[in-house]
Backbone as CSV, one residue per row, in Angstrom:
resi,resn,N_x,N_y,N_z,CA_x,CA_y,CA_z,C_x,C_y,C_z
1,MET,-145.669,-122.862,-18.160,-146.708,-122.123,-18.908,-146.428,-122.253,-20.409
2,ALA,-147.469,-122.497,-21.162,-147.293,-122.695,-22.602,-146.879,-121.397,-23.274
3,ASP,-146.131,-121.549,-24.319,-145.688,-120.378,-25.087,-146.822,-119.925,-25.993
4,ILE,-147.397,-118.750,-25.669,-148.560,-118.261,-26.419,-148.207,-118.011,-27.871
5,ASN,-146.974,-117.536,-28.113,-146.568,-117.211,-29.477,-146.550,-118.422,-30.387
6,ASN,-146.328,-119.630,-29.801,-146.245,-120.838,-30.604,-147.503,-121.677,-30.536
7,ALA,-148.549,-121.125,-29.880,-149.763,-121.905,-29.686,-150.448,-122.240,-30.989
8,ASP,-150.337,-121.385,-31.964,-151.036,-121.649,-33.217,-150.081,-122.042,-34.338
9,GLY,-148.923,-122.538,-33.943,-148.013,-123.033,-34.975,-146.896,-122.088,-35.334
10,GLY,-146.766,-120.963,-34.591,-145.651,-120.048,-34.838,-145.948,-119.062,-35.945
11,ASP,-144.917,-118.377,-36.374,-145.083,-117.353,-37.415,-145.509,-117.982,-38.728
12,GLU,-146.362,-117.307,-39.423,-146.847,-117.796,-40.707,-146.077,-117.190,-41.867
13,GLY,-144.987,-116.504,-41.530,-144.203,-115.892,-42.606,-144.383,-114.388,-42.632
14,ALA,-143.484,-113.722,-43.296,-143.541,-112.260,-43.361,-144.740,-111.803,-44.172
15,ALA,-145.321,-110.685,-43.730,-146.480,-110.144,-44.443,-146.056,-109.623,-45.809
16,GLU,-146.956,-109.681,-46.756,-146.654,-109.189,-48.101,-146.489,-107.675,-48.067
17,PRO,-145.521,-107.132,-48.821,-145.309,-105.679,-48.818,-146.523,-104.943,-49.360
18,LEU,-146.827,-103.810,-48.739,-147.967,-103.014,-49.172,-147.643,-102.281,-50.469
19,THR,-148.619,-102.174,-51.323,-148.452,-101.445,-52.581,-148.676,-99.960,-52.331
20,PRO,-147.713,-99.089,-52.656,-147.885,-97.660,-52.394,-149.038,-97.082,-53.206
21,GLU,-149.786,-96.203,-52.575,-150.925,-95.575,-53.247,-150.517,-94.196,-53.748
22,VAL,-150.725,-93.962,-55.017,-150.364,-92.686,-55.629,-151.625,-91.849,-55.810
23,VAL,-151.616,-90.652,-55.242,-152.765,-89.753,-55.342,-152.464,-88.704,-56.406
24,GLU,-153.290,-88.638,-57.423,-153.098,-87.676,-58.508,-154.005,-86.474,-58.283
25,TYR,-153.491,-85.279,-58.578,-154.249,-84.054,-58.374,-154.400,-83.295,-59.688
26,GLU,-155.571,-82.678,-59.865,-155.775,-81.792,-61.004,-154.936,-80.543,-60.726
27,PRO,-153.981,-80.185,-61.603,-152.984,-79.154,-61.292,-153.512,-77.741,-61.096
28,VAL,-154.618,-77.375,-61.726,-155.122,-76.003,-61.612,-155.826,-75.779,-60.283
29,THR,-156.701,-76.712,-59.914,-157.485,-76.560,-58.685,-156.830,-77.226,-57.486
30,GLY,-155.935,-78.189,-57.734,-155.235,-78.849,-56.646,-156.036,-79.894,-55.900
31,VAL,-157.074,-80.446,-56.523,-157.868,-81.492,-55.875,-157.860,-82.744,-56.752
32,PRO,-158.111,-83.920,-56.160,-158.204,-85.145,-56.964,-159.319,-85.028,-57.996
33,PRO,-159.193,-85.668,-59.149,-160.204,-85.564,-60.204,-161.614,-85.895,-59.732
34,GLU,-161.729,-86.866,-58.810,-163.047,-87.292,-58.352,-163.785,-86.197,-57.581
35,PHE,-163.058,-85.188,-57.102,-163.679,-84.142,-56.295,-163.957,-82.869,-57.094
36,CYS,-163.581,-82.866,-58.374,-163.736,-81.651,-59.170,-165.189,-81.198,-59.280
37,GLU,-166.120,-82.146,-59.305,-167.520,-81.763,-59.487,-168.072,-80.984,-58.298
38,TYR,-167.383,-81.035,-57.160,-167.858,-80.327,-55.979,-167.275,-78.918,-55.872
39,LEU,-166.450,-78.540,-56.833,-165.862,-77.205,-56.835,-166.892,-76.170,-57.283
40,PRO,-166.666,-74.883,-56.956,-167.512,-73.825,-57.519,-167.464,-73.882,-59.044
41,LYS,-168.504,-73.374,-59.676,-168.640,-73.495,-61.128,-167.401,-72.997,-61.878
42,ASP,-166.872,-71.815,-61.488,-165.722,-71.252,-62.201,-164.504,-72.160,-62.104
43,ASP,-164.257,-72.698,-60.906,-163.110,-73.596,-60.728,-163.331,-74.915,-61.459
44,PHE,-164.572,-75.370,-61.455,-164.907,-76.616,-62.148,-164.598,-76.503,-63.640
45,LEU,-164.946,-75.357,-64.225,-164.700,-75.152,-65.654,-163.202,-75.051,-65.959
46,LYS,-162.433,-74.494,-65.023,-160.984,-74.408,-65.217,-160.337,-75.786,-65.240
47,ALA,-160.943,-76.730,-64.526,-160.374,-78.077,-64.436,-160.703,-78.931,-65.658
48,LEU,-161.703,-78.548,-66.421,-162.181,-79.390,-67.520,-161.145,-79.684,-68.606
49,PRO,-160.333,-78.715,-69.047,-159.340,-79.061,-70.081,-158.399,-80.180,-69.644
50,TRP,-157.943,-80.130,-68.393,-157.048,-81.193,-67.892,-157.787,-82.520,-67.815
51,LEU,-159.027,-82.485,-67.355,-159.821,-83.712,-67.261,-160.057,-84.304,-68.646
52,ALA,-160.293,-83.437,-69.621,-160.531,-83.917,-70.984,-159.308,-84.622,-71.548
53,GLU,-158.119,-84.163,-71.150,-156.881,-84.741,-71.673,-156.461,-85.994,-70.913
54,ASN,-156.758,-86.031,-69.608,-156.247,-87.114,-68.765,-157.296,-88.130,-68.333
55,ARG,-158.547,-87.896,-68.650,-159.610,-88.835,-68.308,-160.485,-89.065,-69.542
56,SER,-161.000,-90.253,-69.696,-161.853,-90.552,-70.841,-163.237,-89.952,-70.639
57,LEU,-163.947,-89.786,-71.728,-165.305,-89.261,-71.669,-166.190,-90.183,-70.841
58,GLU,-165.999,-91.491,-70.999,-166.806,-92.458,-70.249,-166.558,-92.325,-68.754
59,TRP,-165.298,-92.108,-68.380,-164.980,-91.950,-66.954,-165.669,-90.720,-66.385
60,MET,-165.634,-89.628,-67.133,-166.224,-88.378,-66.658,-167.732,-88.493,-66.508
61,GLN,-168.373,-89.142,-67.477,-169.822,-89.294,-67.410,-170.241,-90.228,-66.283
62,ALA,-169.380,-91.205,-65.967,-169.725,-92.195,-64.945,-169.449,-91.707,-63.530
63,ASN,-168.545,-90.738,-63.371,-168.108,-90.354,-62.035,-168.739,-89.080,-61.489
64,CYS,-169.167,-88.181,-62.359,-169.683,-86.904,-61.867,-170.995,-86.533,-62.551
65,LYS,-171.975,-86.170,-61.754,-173.278,-85.795,-62.304,-173.175,-84.542,-63.164
66,LYS,-172.299,-83.632,-62.781,-172.176,-82.390,-63.537,-171.694,-82.649,-64.957
67,TYR,-170.883,-83.675,-65.136,-170.405,-84.011,-66.476,-171.567,-84.444,-67.363
68,LYS,-172.539,-85.144,-66.762,-173.684,-85.623,-67.534,-174.550,-84.454,-68.004
69,ASN,-174.558,-83.371,-67.226,-175.361,-82.202,-67.577,-174.466,-81.059,-68.059
70,PHE,-173.466,-81.433,-68.805,-172.449,-80.472,-69.233,-173.047,-79.343,-70.064
71,ASP,-174.000,-79.668,-70.902,-174.590,-78.642,-71.766,-175.333,-77.594,-70.952
72,LYS,-175.922,-77.996,-69.816,-176.648,-77.044,-68.977,-175.688,-76.070,-68.298
73,ILE,-174.491,-76.559,-67.983,-173.506,-75.693,-67.345,-173.122,-74.554,-68.278
74,PHE,-172.980,-74.853,-69.555,-172.599,-73.843,-70.532,-173.810,-73.136,-71.139
75,GLU,-174.990,-73.580,-70.737,-176.228,-72.987,-71.244,-176.253,-73.006,-72.769
76,SER,-175.901,-74.143,-73.322,-175.916,-74.316,-74.770,-176.354,-75.733,-75.081
77,GLN,-176.464,-76.042,-76.353,-176.890,-77.373,-76.774,-175.711,-78.230,-77.211
78,ASP,-174.492,-77.730,-77.009,-173.314,-78.502,-77.403,-173.229,-79.781,-76.587
79,THR,-172.792,-80.826,-77.224,-172.625,-82.086,-76.500,-171.374,-82.016,-75.651
80,LEU,-171.298,-82.884,-74.682,-170.139,-82.930,-73.794,-168.851,-83.149,-74.569
81,GLU,-168.870,-84.100,-75.490,-167.657,-84.434,-76.223,-167.179,-83.263,-77.073
82,GLU,-168.102,-82.586,-77.754,-167.734,-81.467,-78.612,-167.178,-80.303,-77.796
83,LYS,-167.833,-80.018,-76.662,-167.386,-78.897,-75.843,-166.014,-79.164,-75.241
84,LEU,-165.772,-80.392,-74.843,-164.467,-80.744,-74.280,-163.369,-80.583,-75.322
85,LYS,-163.651,-80.978,-76.558,-162.668,-80.816,-77.630,-162.367,-79.339,-77.855
86,ASP,-163.417,-78.511,-77.838,-163.229,-77.076,-78.020,-162.367,-76.499,-76.907
87,LEU,-162.649,-76.918,-75.674,-161.895,-76.427,-74.528,-160.435,-76.831,-74.624
88,SER,-160.204,-78.079,-74.989,-158.841,-78.598,-75.062,-158.036,-77.860,-76.119
89,VAL,-158.651,-77.647,-77.291,-157.964,-76.965,-78.384,-157.694,-75.512,-78.037
90,SER,-158.701,-74.818,-77.498,-158.532,-73.406,-77.202,-157.512,-73.192,-76.097
91,THR,-157.442,-74.120,-75.151,-156.494,-73.987,-74.052,-155.072,-74.197,-74.522
92,SER,-154.848,-75.197,-75.376,-153.496,-75.480,-75.855,-153.015,-74.412,-76.821
93,ALA,-153.930,-73.788,-77.550,-153.541,-72.786,-78.538,-153.270,-71.423,-77.906
94,ARG,-153.803,-71.218,-76.695,-153.665,-69.916,-76.060,-152.376,-69.842,-75.251
95,GLU,-151.591,-68.805,-75.440,-150.370,-68.613,-74.666,-150.752,-68.208,-73.250
96,PRO,-150.157,-68.831,-72.238,-150.487,-68.467,-70.866,-150.049,-67.048,-70.549
97,GLU,-150.896,-66.318,-69.846,-150.565,-64.955,-69.479,-149.520,-64.963,-68.368
98,PRO,-148.526,-64.104,-68.461,-147.490,-64.071,-67.416,-148.080,-63.643,-66.087
99,LYS,-147.712,-64.368,-65.029,-148.195,-64.023,-63.702,-147.413,-62.826,-63.173
100,LEU,-148.128,-61.948,-62.498,-147.504,-60.746,-61.973,-147.257,-60.882,-60.481
101,LEU,-146.107,-60.422,-60.051,-145.770,-60.391,-58.637,-146.228,-59.059,-58.060
102,PRO,-146.268,-58.938,-56.734,-146.626,-57.646,-56.130,-145.750,-56.527,-56.677
103,GLY,-146.382,-55.439,-57.098,-145.640,-54.342,-57.701,-145.717,-54.345,-59.208
104,GLY,-146.389,-55.360,-59.782,-146.582,-55.424,-61.217,-145.461,-56.079,-61.987
105,LYS,-144.462,-56.652,-61.286,-143.358,-57.306,-61.978,-143.777,-58.676,-62.478
106,LYS,-143.273,-59.042,-63.643,-143.593,-60.342,-64.216,-142.830,-61.443,-63.490
107,LYS,-143.520,-62.554,-63.290,-142.891,-63.698,-62.634,-141.931,-64.376,-63.605
108,LYS,-140.735,-64.698,-63.118,-139.734,-65.328,-63.968,-140.159,-66.739,-64.350
109,LYS,-139.725,-67.166,-65.532,-140.011,-68.522,-65.975,-139.275,-69.517,-65.090
110,GLN,-139.892,-70.690,-64.928,-139.275,-71.716,-64.106,-137.977,-72.211,-64.732
111,LYS,-136.981,-72.410,-63.897,-135.701,-72.911,-64.379,-135.794,-74.403,-64.671
112,LEU,-135.004,-74.837,-65.628,-134.948,-76.260,-65.950,-134.031,-76.951,-64.951
113,GLU,-134.566,-77.230,-63.785,-133.802,-77.892,-62.744,-134.714,-78.779,-61.903
114,ILE,-134.128,-79.841,-61.380,-134.863,-80.781,-60.537,-134.228,-80.762,-59.156
115,LEU,-135.004,-80.387,-58.168,-134.514,-80.291,-56.798,-134.867,-81.558,-56.030
116,ILE,-133.870,-82.172,-55.416,-134.087,-83.378,-54.613,-133.653,-83.075,-53.184
117,GLU,-134.601,-83.134,-52.278,-134.335,-82.759,-50.886,-134.586,-83.933,-49.941
118,ARG,-133.643,-84.171,-49.073,-133.766,-85.231,-48.070,-134.064,-84.590,-46.726
119,SER,-135.080,-85.090,-46.037,-135.431,-84.560,-44.724,-135.787,-85.703,-43.784
120,VAL,-135.712,-85.433,-42.493,-136.028,-86.433,-41.469,-137.222,-85.943,-40.664
121,ARG,-138.228,-86.778,-40.554,-139.429,-86.435,-39.800,-139.572,-87.352,-38.588
122,ASN,-140.113,-86.793,-37.535,-140.300,-87.547,-36.284,-138.989,-88.160,-35.796
123,LYS,-137.874,-87.495,-36.133,-136.533,-87.867,-35.674,-136.012,-89.193,-36.233
124,ARG,-136.769,-89.837,-37.094,-136.279,-91.121,-37.615,-136.756,-91.450,-39.028
125,LYS,-137.862,-90.868,-39.464,-138.425,-91.193,-40.770,-137.799,-90.323,-41.856
126,CYS,-137.099,-90.952,-42.785,-136.421,-90.222,-43.860,-137.346,-90.078,-45.065
127,ILE,-137.458,-88.853,-45.568,-138.301,-88.553,-46.727,-137.462,-87.853,-47.793
128,THR,-137.606,-88.284,-49.031,-136.942,-87.621,-50.153,-138.000,-86.941,-51.020
129,SER,-137.858,-85.630,-51.217,-138.816,-84.853,-52.004,-138.199,-84.473,-53.347
130,VAL,-139.001,-84.560,-54.399,-138.528,-84.247,-55.752,-139.412,-83.156,-56.348
131,THR,-138.805,-82.048,-56.737,-139.533,-80.916,-57.313,-138.938,-80.552,-58.670
132,GLY,-139.807,-80.230,-59.629,-139.338,-79.736,-60.921,-139.521,-80.670,-62.094
133,LEU,-140.021,-81.880,-61.853,-140.211,-82.816,-62.968,-141.241,-82.296,-63.965
134,ASP,-142.268,-81.609,-63.456,-143.323,-81.109,-64.334,-142.802,-80.048,-65.305
135,VAL,-141.711,-79.370,-64.946,-141.127,-78.366,-65.839,-140.615,-79.020,-67.119
136,PHE,-140.232,-80.291,-67.018,-139.741,-81.041,-68.175,-140.868,-81.788,-68.895
137,GLY,-142.104,-81.547,-68.475,-143.237,-82.198,-69.123,-143.517,-83.598,-68.619
138,ILE,-143.011,-83.935,-67.442,-143.240,-85.258,-66.859,-144.458,-85.210,-65.946
139,LYS,-145.366,-86.158,-66.116,-146.540,-86.235,-65.250,-146.119,-86.766,-63.885
140,LEU,-146.430,-86.003,-62.850,-145.970,-86.352,-61.508,-146.558,-87.671,-61.022
141,ALA,-147.820,-87.914,-61.321,-148.454,-89.160,-60.875,-147.765,-90.372,-61.494
142,GLU,-147.394,-90.238,-62.756,-146.705,-91.334,-63.451,-145.328,-91.578,-62.840
143,ALA,-144.601,-90.486,-62.566,-143.267,-90.608,-61.976,-143.337,-91.156,-60.553
144,ALA,-144.354,-90.750,-59.793,-144.514,-91.244,-58.422,-144.778,-92.742,-58.411
145,LYS,-145.589,-93.184,-59.346,-145.876,-94.619,-59.453,-144.608,-95.391,-59.802
146,LEU,-143.805,-94.822,-60.682,-142.545,-95.446,-61.089,-141.592,-95.577,-59.896
147,MET,-141.472,-94.509,-59.100,-140.582,-94.527,-57.937,-141.080,-95.493,-56.868
148,GLY,-142.398,-95.493,-56.633,-142.951,-96.387,-55.626,-142.682,-97.839,-55.956
149,LYS,-142.780,-98.165,-57.240,-142.530,-99.542,-57.674,-141.046,-99.875,-57.602
150,LYS,-140.201,-98.918,-57.972,-138.755,-99.139,-57.994,-138.195,-99.345,-56.589
151,PHE,-138.619,-98.507,-55.644,-138.046,-98.547,-54.302,-138.926,-99.281,-53.293
152,ALA,-140.074,-99.804,-53.748,-140.983,-100.562,-52.873,-141.275,-99.794,-51.591
153,SER,-141.639,-98.531,-51.749,-141.920,-97.690,-50.588,-143.082,-96.760,-50.894
154,GLY,-143.588,-96.115,-49.852,-144.674,-95.167,-50.038,-144.216,-93.989,-50.877
155,CYS,-145.026,-93.590,-51.834,-144.663,-92.498,-52.739,-145.942,-91.807,-53.197
156,SER,-145.981,-90.478,-53.126,-147.208,-89.771,-53.487,-146.893,-88.367,-53.996
157,VAL,-147.866,-87.796,-54.712,-147.773,-86.418,-55.182,-148.447,-85.527,-54.146
158,VAL,-147.731,-84.547,-53.647,-148.272,-83.649,-52.629,-148.093,-82.206,-53.089
159,LYS,-148.826,-81.324,-52.441,-148.741,-79.909,-52.789,-148.157,-79.140,-51.614
160,HIS,-147.080,-78.436,-51.878,-146.419,-77.630,-50.859,-147.293,-76.415,-50.551
161,PRO,-147.225,-75.884,-49.321,-148.012,-74.687,-48.982,-147.813,-73.529,-49.953
162,THR,-146.667,-73.493,-50.634,-146.416,-72.430,-51.611,-147.178,-72.649,-52.912
163,GLY,-147.812,-73.822,-53.056,-148.563,-74.128,-54.266,-147.819,-74.993,-55.253
164,VAL,-146.574,-75.327,-54.959,-145.757,-76.154,-55.852,-146.045,-77.634,-55.605
165,SER,-146.301,-78.383,-56.665,-146.536,-79.825,-56.549,-145.200,-80.559,-56.589
166,MET,-145.078,-81.590,-55.765,-143.835,-82.349,-55.692,-144.138,-83.808,-55.396
167,ILE,-143.112,-84.634,-55.521,-143.228,-86.054,-55.201,-142.481,-86.314,-53.901
168,GLU,-143.117,-87.044,-52.997,-142.469,-87.439,-51.750,-142.396,-88.954,-51.692
169,THR,-141.208,-89.471,-51.377,-141.031,-90.910,-51.255,-140.242,-91.216,-49.992
170,GLN,-140.517,-92.351,-49.379,-139.826,-92.732,-48.158,-138.433,-93.261,-48.479
171,GLY,-137.473,-92.938,-47.600,-136.116,-93.421,-47.778,-135.182,-92.358,-48.329
172,ASP,-133.886,-92.634,-48.253,-132.856,-91.731,-48.769,-132.398,-92.259,-50.127
173,ASN,-133.008,-91.721,-51.195,-132.759,-92.265,-52.536,-132.384,-91.177,-53.539
174,GLN,-131.658,-90.175,-53.113,-131.374,-89.035,-53.987,-130.737,-89.443,-55.316
175,TYR,-129.622,-90.124,-55.246,-128.899,-90.483,-56.473,-129.650,-91.538,-57.281
176,GLU,-130.286,-92.471,-56.571,-131.045,-93.516,-57.262,-132.217,-92.919,-58.037
177,ILE,-132.866,-91.904,-57.443,-133.989,-91.240,-58.110,-133.505,-90.515,-59.363
178,ALA,-132.397,-89.812,-59.249,-131.850,-89.085,-60.400,-131.508,-90.041,-61.540
179,GLU,-130.861,-91.150,-61.212,-130.501,-92.139,-62.235,-131.750,-92.731,-62.885
180,LEU,-132.775,-92.999,-62.072,-134.021,-93.571,-62.592,-134.705,-92.609,-63.556
181,ILE,-134.738,-91.335,-63.204,-135.388,-90.325,-64.045,-134.665,-90.181,-65.384
182,MET,-133.338,-90.112,-65.345,-132.573,-89.964,-66.591,-132.731,-91.185,-67.491
183,LYS,-132.845,-92.357,-66.895,-132.988,-93.585,-67.676,-134.392,-93.716,-68.255
184,LYS,-135.400,-93.394,-67.453,-136.791,-93.563,-67.881,-137.216,-92.493,-68.888
185,TYR,-136.758,-91.260,-68.692,-137.216,-90.145,-69.528,-136.066,-89.603,-70.388
186,LYS,-135.476,-90.479,-71.170,-134.378,-90.080,-72.052,-134.839,-89.055,-73.081
187,ASP,-136.107,-89.145,-73.486,-136.624,-88.229,-74.503,-136.756,-86.797,-73.989
188,LYS,-136.676,-86.606,-72.675,-136.794,-85.262,-72.093,-135.444,-84.550,-72.023
189,ASP,-134.385,-85.250,-72.415,-133.035,-84.674,-72.431,-132.632,-84.142,-71.050
190,ILE,-132.917,-84.930,-70.021,-132.545,-84.560,-68.654,-131.131,-85.068,-68.376
191,LYS,-130.278,-84.173,-67.913,-128.874,-84.516,-67.677,-128.517,-84.330,-66.205
192,GLU,-127.326,-84.788,-65.838,-126.871,-84.681,-64.449,-126.853,-83.231,-63.977
193,GLU,-126.547,-82.325,-64.891,-126.439,-80.911,-64.521,-127.778,-80.298,-64.116
194,HIS,-128.870,-80.983,-64.418,-130.190,-80.473,-64.054,-130.569,-80.799,-62.611
195,PHE,-129.829,-81.677,-61.961,-130.184,-82.126,-60.613,-129.432,-81.335,-59.542
196,PHE,-130.187,-80.950,-58.515,-129.604,-80.230,-57.387,-130.082,-80.853,-56.078
197,SER,-129.172,-80.910,-55.123,-129.502,-81.414,-53.795,-129.807,-80.226,-52.888
198,VAL,-130.859,-80.345,-52.094,-131.239,-79.276,-51.172,-131.080,-79.780,-49.742
199,VAL,-130.205,-79.125,-48.987,-129.967,-79.482,-47.587,-130.092,-78.222,-46.740
200,LYS,-131.039,-78.240,-45.821,-131.285,-77.081,-44.955,-131.478,-75.816,-45.781
201,GLN,-132.288,-75.938,-46.834,-132.660,-74.835,-47.724,-131.483,-74.301,-48.551
202,LYS,-130.369,-75.023,-48.572,-129.236,-74.629,-49.401,-129.120,-75.577,-50.587
203,LYS,-129.018,-75.002,-51.786,-128.994,-75.789,-53.020,-127.570,-75.951,-53.528
204,SER,-127.251,-77.173,-53.949,-125.940,-77.452,-54.526,-126.093,-78.550,-55.568
205,PRO,-125.203,-78.604,-56.573,-125.310,-79.648,-57.605,-125.288,-81.038,-56.980
206,LEU,-126.164,-81.907,-57.463,-126.221,-83.265,-56.926,-125.030,-84.082,-57.402
207,PHE,-124.608,-83.860,-58.647,-123.484,-84.621,-59.209,-122.237,-83.744,-59.319
């Protein structure tokens, strides 16, 4: 009997590696930018300052009908570009109000620390999660793209049920990720002491 596997000349070579897809989310509403126009009006307006800073005016006008009718949303004659500038300036100039916990206590400020957690899913798939980069002013989508390219693996920005955004990448790369972050973001003054390893919900210094 003929060998079916060799009937067409054998293997044609290894398949090209897949390029990891990075999904970026608008941080206030927690949805991708393309879906912001489908949010309720109040949530849509909350997302606009971030969109104004991270997306061009042309992109906004081309992707969402609501952006084209921006003046109608505000019930004014201001142009889209002018209103976006006003929103961006007023948002950056305003100090964020402290969030209150149950009982009226103020929520503590986030610590300057980066948590790297290794977990195993489906008994064999290793996932490394990185939390806290945004506290240092690092854009998660940018960092996820950097990691995906560096480790040639799937990497994405996800939102934890608690509301915290984090980066998840395939593989066990705790130390490699820390070294990459310190090298890439030298201007953020990130040091070894900022990194912590999380194992079974227990935190300990990574270095």
